[in-house]
N, C-alpha and C positions, 0 to 999 in steps of 0.2 A: 655902254645904253643904257638907257635909263627903264626905271621899272614897267613903265607904260609903252616902250617901244618893241614892234610886233617883231619877231622872228621871219629870215626869209620864207619860212615854210609858211608860216602865219599869217605873212603876206599876200600866200597863194590858194587863201580860201575863201571861197567866193562870198562878198559882200552881205551880212544880214542886218533887216533892219529894228533899229530897234535893238541892237548888242551894247550899245552903249549909252547913255545918254544923261544929262544933272538931274540929281533930285535932292529935295530938300533933307538936312537932318536935324536932329534934335535941339544944336545947341546954334542950329541958327546959319552954319555954312551950306554950300552946295557940295555935292558928291558927284564921282562919276556914280552911276547906281550900274549894280552887279547881278545879273539878273543867272540864278542856280536853280532856275524851277520847270526846268526842260524837262523833266520826266511827267509833267505836267500839260505842258505845250509850250513849243518853240517860235521863235521870233522868225519873221518870214526871208527867205531869200531877195536878194533885191530885184533879183532876175527875172523873179518866179511873178514881184509884185510889179514889175516894169512889164512883164508878157502879158498879164493881164489889162494891166492897162491899155495896153495896145487894143488888143480884142474889144475891149466897152465898147466902142463906139459899135458895133457889129453884133451886138447881143439879141439874143433871139429865143424863141422857145424850141426845142430841136424836136425832128420826127415830125411828120405830114407837113409842116408848114412850105409853102412852093417857092416861097420868097425869094433871093439871095441869102440875106444874112440867118437865115431859118436853114437853109441848106449847110452852109459854111459852120454853124454849130451845131447843125450834126455830125459833119464832118469831123470834125477838131473833136468831140465828144468819143465818136468811135474810134479816133484814132489814139487819145488819151485811156482807153480800154485796154489797146492791144498793149501800148507800153507800160502799162501796169501789169499786166499778165507777163511779157515778156522780162519784166521786173525780178521776179520773183521764178522765173525758170516753169512757168508754167505752161501748156499741152494748150495750142489753139483748138485741138481739135477736138477737146474734152471736155476743155474746163472753160468757167464766164467769170466776167468779176462782175458782180453786183454792188453797185453803187451805196452806200447809208453815211448816214449822219458820221458816225463813229465805231469804233470796236463794238459798242456796247450794243449798238440798236444792231450790228452786224450776229453778234451771236445771240442777242434775241432773236434776232431772223433764223438762225439754225438752227436753234430750239424750238421755236414755234414751227418747224418745217420737217422736225426730224420723224411724225407719228411716233411718237416712244406711247408705252403705257406705263404709265404712273404707277400700277401696281404688279409688275413683273421684269420691265427693263430696266436697266443699269446704266451709270454714265456713271464713272468713274475720273473725278478731276484730282487737286491736290493744293498743301496747304500754303502752296504761295501765291494762290489763285489771288487777282483782284475781283471786286464783287459781281462784275461785270461777267464772271465766266464761273461764277459757281449759284449764284440768284435765280439767273434765267432756267440751270437746269432743274431745280426743287420741286416744286409739284409738275414737271414733265417724265421724271424719272425717280427712282431710288439711288438717291447719289453717295458715293463712295468716294476720300479722299487718299492720296498715295501719301505719307509720312513723310517730312524731308529732317535733317540735321538742324542745327544752328547754324551750319554755313551756306544753305539751301540745296543742298544734294537731297535729292528726291530717291528711295528707298524703290526700285524698281524691281525686285528679289519679293516685294509684297505687293506690287503693281502686277507680276507674272500669276504668284498666288491666288490672288483675288479674281484675275481673267478666267485663272484654270478653275475654281473653286465654283463661279455663276454659271459654265457648263455653256458658253453662248450666249448669257442671258445679257452680259455688257454690248450694247450695243453702239458705245461713243468714249472714248479716251477724249478728253477735250484739257487741254492745259498751256499752260503759260510759256511766251517761248525765251523769257525774261522775268524775272521780279522788277516790278516797280519799287519794289521796299527794301530791298538787300543787292537786288541788279546782279542777281546769280542768273547764269544765262542754264537753260537746259536741254538735255540730249533728246529732242525731238523728234531727232529719226531712229535713236533708240526706240523710244518709247511706239511711236509709230511700227516698227517692227515686229515691237511686243504686241501693239491693239490687232495688227494684221493677224499673227503667227492663231489668233483667239476668235477671228471673223466680227472683229469691232472695226470703227474708222474713227479717223483721228482728228481733232478741233485743233488748230493751235492759235492762241491770242498772242499775235506778232506785235502790239502795238509798242512793246517796251524793246522788242528784238530788234526788227525788221531798221528804224532808224540809224543804228548801231554796229548791227551786223549783218553780211552778206546772208541770203536765204534763198535756198534751190530750194523745189517743191519735190522734186524729182519724177523722173518717167514710172508710169503705174507697175513694170515690170521690174522694180527696185522695191525690194520689200520694207523700206524706209519712208518710202514717197510720202506726201501731204494731202490727206485727203481736202480737208478746206484749210484756208488761212484765212485769219481775221487784223487788220490796223486799220489804223487811225493817220492820216496825211497831217494831222496837227502836231501832232507828234515829229513831223518831218520836214521841216521849214517850212511848211505850204502855211498860206493864207485862206480864207476864206473857210476853212473845217474839212469836211468830207472823210471817208476810210472806203472801207472796200471788203467784202466778201469773194473768197475764190473759193470754187469747186466746179464739181461735174455738171456739167451740163444736162444731165441726167433727173440727176438728183431735185435740181430748180424745175424740169419738165411735170417730174412723177407731185411734188410738191402742191398743195394748196397756195394762193399767191400769202403774201406775210401781212399785205395791205393790201386792200379792192379800193378800186375808184380809175378815176382817169387814165390810160394809155396800157391798161394791165389787159383789155380784150379786143378778141376780134367781133364780137359782135355780140350782140345785147337784145333779148326777147323779155317780153312783163312777167315770164315764166322759164327761162333758161338764160345760161352763158355761156359763150365761147371763149375761152382765157386763150389770151396771147404764148407765143412762147415764148419763152425765157431769152434775153433776160426782160424780157418788157412786160413778162408776166409776176417777174416782183420787185417791177422799179414802178409802182403806183405813185401819179402827180407830175407835177412838173420839179424838175429835180435841180440838186444847186450846181448848177452847170459851170461855172467859176469855180467852185471848189471843183470838180473832178479836171477840169482845165489845169487847174493848179496844181492838184495831187501830180500830174503826168510832169508836169514840166519839173515840178523838185524832185522827183524821183531821175530823169536826166540828168540834173547838176549834180545829182549824189554821185550817178555812175559816172559822170564828164569825173568830176573829182577827184573817186576810187574810193570804193566803203573801205581800202585796206589803209587809206591813209587817215578816213575818220576815224579808226580803230587805233592807229597809233596815237593820233593828237587826243583820244579822248583819252589811252593809256597812262599817259605820259601826267595829263592832268590829275585825275583819279592816283596815282603812282603815289604823287607830290604830296596829293591832299591824306594819302592815308598815313604817308610815313611823317608827315607834321602832325597828326595827330598822336600818336605814340608818345611825342614829347610831352604832350597839354595833358597833367592832369586829371580827373574825373570825367573822361569823354570815355562813354563805351560802345563801340559798334559795332554793329549787327552784321553778320554774314561776314565772308570771307575781310579779315582784316590787313591779310599778310601783304603788302605793295608788291610782292613778288609773285603775285598766284593771280594774276590778273586776266588769264586768256579761256577761262569762263565766269567773268565778272565783268559786269558794265560800271561807269560813272556815276551809279544812281546810290549816294552813301548817305544809311541812316544812322544817326549815332544819336547819344541822350548826354546830358550833364548830368552826375550825380547830385540829387538833393534840391533840383531845377524842374520846374514843370518847362513842359517843353516849347507852350506857349509862349513863356518869358522871355526863352532862348531866343525864338525866331524874332520876337519883338527887337530884342535888343539889336540883334544883327541889323534888322529893318530903318530904328528910328535910330542907332548911331552909326553903323556900318553902313548905310545905304546897301544891305544886298537881300535877296530876295529871296528865299527860301520856304522851303513847306514843312507844314508841323501835323499833329495827329494820327491818324490810323491809316492814310493815305488810302481807303477803301478797301482797306483789304486788314479786316476786325478780327478775326478768326489769327492772322499771323501776326498781327502785334501783340494782341495776348496772347499769345504762346511766347513771343521774344521776351515778353516784361513779365513774364509768368504769373499773370494774373490768374489767382484761385476765383472760385467758384462763388465764394461770398463776395470775395470786391467786385465782381461783373453784377452780382445782384445788387450791391451797395451803390454802385455811380449810374446804373441805368434806369434805380430805384429815382434817382435824384433827377437825371433827365427828366423824365415824366414827370417833373412838377417845374420846369424849367431851368432847374441848375445842370451846367454842365461844364463846374469848375473842377469838379474831382475825373472828368473824362480821362483816361491813358491817352499814351502815345509818346511820338518820339519826334526831330529834326532830321530834315532832307535835303543836304547838297545835291539836285545832279546837273551833271555837266553835259553842254551842247560843243555844237560844231564851231559857235563864235566863242565860246570861252579862253582865256588868256592865264597865263602862271601867273601873274602879279596879282587875278581877282583872287585865287586858290591863295594865297601868301595873304592877302588881306584877309579872307576870312578865318586863314589859321590867327592872324593879328588880335579879331576880333573874337574867336573862341580861347583864346589865352587872356583877354580882359574879364570875361564871363568866366572863367575857370578860378581866377584870380578875383575875382568880388568887385572890379573897377568900375563897372558901370558908371554911368551920368544919371540919368535918369530914375523917377520913383514912379513903380508901373505899377496901375492898378487893374486887379481880372475883371475882367464885364460878366457879371452872371449866368447872363442867358448865353453870351458866345460862347464863354471859355478863353476868352478874349484877352491879352494883355494892352493896354497904354499907357502910355505916356503921362502924367499929370498934369496937367496944363496945357498939352499939346495936342493937335490936330493938322494931318496931311491939309495944304491948300492946292486946289488944284483950278486956280482961277487965272493962268495964263497957259492953261489944256484948253482943245478944243472943248465943245458944248455946245446942246441943242438951245 
């Protein structure tokens, strides 16, 4: 079998558009591009893209239109809502799906509709959080953080002590289902049970978790049930963006509209408004209709393929990568580095190369290996600063430089994140390129851009002349 031949199992994986296509390299050759940036966004399922193309001729705005196309799109939109709720075990009698642009908007929606008192109410989140599950809460309540160890294990004893200490003032525990930086899967149902014990609600940022693990919100009779779940379909092989917030109908009924405008009302006078019932009350304006339909179809594809098969495939890739990294000098892995401890670890692997700037490593992988990774702080600055042991003095130094337009000293790491379309040979190629970097055998002369912090190979620029353009 050649290195690029697919195994029987890989042949069963749904076709993903753009999983491999030619990209130019620094030496003038072309290579099969390797996409390891799935934690940021994923390539779309072909069947989902085809599904939307089939619907395109019937596109129309939804709700209140009386034409055939509008009624069809309205029907499909509401069916999509049911599919999304069912995928996470939601209760159609009590919970509803509110479509949003992405997880960030969903978490902002919740923070804006919780009616928190910033002077006395407390929100507890964790050190593992993406900024989207940290910043929206900061001006709405007193925010505290659950500590985590170097492998990303959250200190639940600390959580319970803080819940008990505040004596009912904690209104929300908002935590990630899995870290976008180190891939640690958190015990969301155990956290939920603790929150409920002290009369707090739980919000789960499932942006990283849901594409890689089955999630069940559980019935309200279960102490570990999830009150709110937020996620993004663009991380689940769905084109056209879109995400969702899932929570109790009663919450969205009582809350003020997140946005105000068309579609959110039953009647408006010059001196009064009668707001519509949810979900309309929280869905101002024309929604991303195709995004909603694509989201539901992508979830169907994932269920048809089997979440257990997704887990198996990504664990194999992660194990292969972590095993290979142990043999390369200068590589430091954040989070769980043991290839045999993957039950609570996703295939988002963040690492550093000792003595090298993270942007330099990422540039060599791209320009000389045709490999797309992500580098920086991954919208989780407090976590990365902690992992890198950045001192307060160092933080003040590079932040002062940022303010005068110099980003060359911004700390960070490199992240390779695996998706359903990735193959074993791609992992092997990444390991090969990291050996070249560790041995300092790269070809180009890379110059760092002061304003962006990026490294660019001297005398070379990507050409997009053969790609579609405006």
